[in-house]
C-alpha positions as CSV (number, residue, x, y, z in Angstrom):
1,M,106.7,130.1,126.4
2,L,106.6,127.5,123.6
3,D,106.7,123.8,124.3
4,K,110.1,122.3,123.6
5,F,108.6,119.5,121.5
6,V,106.7,122.0,119.3
7,T,109.8,124.1,118.9
8,S,111.9,121.1,117.9
9,M,109.2,120.0,115.4
10,A,109.0,123.5,113.9
11,T,112.8,123.8,113.7
12,I,113.1,120.5,111.8
13,R,110.4,121.7,109.3
14,V,112.1,125.0,108.8
15,I,115.4,123.2,108.1
16,S,113.6,120.8,105.7
17,G,112.0,123.7,103.9
18,S,115.4,125.5,103.6
19,I,116.9,122.3,102.1
20,E,114.0,122.2,99.6
21,I,114.6,125.8,98.6
22,V,118.3,125.3,98.2
23,A,117.7,122.2,96.1
24,A,115.4,124.2,93.8
25,L,118.1,126.9,93.4
26,I,120.7,124.2,92.6
27,M,118.3,122.7,90.0
28,L,117.9,126.2,88.4
29,K,121.7,126.7,88.4
30,L,122.4,123.3,86.9
31,G,119.9,123.9,84.1
32,R,119.8,120.3,82.9
33,V,117.0,117.9,83.4
34,D,119.2,114.9,84.2
35,K,121.1,116.8,86.9
36,A,117.9,118.3,88.3
37,L,116.4,114.9,88.5
38,A,119.5,113.7,90.5
39,V,119.0,116.5,93.0
40,N,115.3,115.7,93.2
41,S,116.1,112.1,93.9
42,M,118.3,113.1,96.8
43,L,115.3,115.0,98.2
44,A,113.3,111.8,98.2
45,F,115.3,110.8,101.3
46,V,114.8,114.1,103.1
47,G,110.9,114.0,103.1
48,P,110.4,110.6,104.9
49,T,113.2,111.3,107.3
50,V,111.6,114.6,108.3
51,L,108.3,112.9,108.6
52,L,109.7,110.3,111.0
53,L,111.7,112.8,113.1
54,T,108.8,115.2,113.6
55,T,106.3,112.4,114.3
56,A,108.7,110.8,116.8
57,I,109.2,114.1,118.6
58,G,105.4,114.7,118.6
59,L,104.8,111.3,120.0
60,A,107.4,111.7,122.6
61,G,105.7,114.9,123.7
62,M,102.3,113.2,123.9
63,A,103.5,109.8,125.2
64,D,102.0,110.3,128.6
65,K,98.6,111.1,127.1
66,L,98.3,108.2,124.6
67,S,97.5,104.6,125.3
68,W,99.6,101.8,123.9
69,G,96.7,100.9,121.6
70,K,96.7,104.4,120.1
71,L,100.5,104.3,119.7
72,V,100.3,101.0,117.8
73,W,97.7,102.5,115.5
74,I,99.8,105.6,114.9
75,C,102.8,103.4,114.1
76,C,100.7,101.3,111.7
77,G,99.6,104.5,109.9
78,I,103.2,105.8,109.6
79,S,104.3,102.4,108.2
80,C,101.5,102.6,105.6
81,L,102.6,106.1,104.6
82,L,106.2,105.0,104.3
83,I,105.4,101.9,102.3
84,G,103.2,104.1,100.0
85,I,106.0,106.6,99.5
86,L,109.0,104.4,99.2
87,K,107.7,101.3,97.5
88,K,108.3,101.1,93.8
């Protein structure tokens, strides 16, 4: 039987992938660069959200196995990733 945390993480990733595919199909249907860029901009919100959700679920599943020090380092790493992705 699969772990509920792994199942949740995988489900979120499948949903995220489905959103990406639907967005690509919408871009093809729209057929204009400006509108495709708008759709792509909306996806910029999905990626970091999925990253945060799956990481949070994974950390919740491992919380009893990690020390506070390791959790702090993981949070610092996630913060650096988000700053790198979202900062203009």
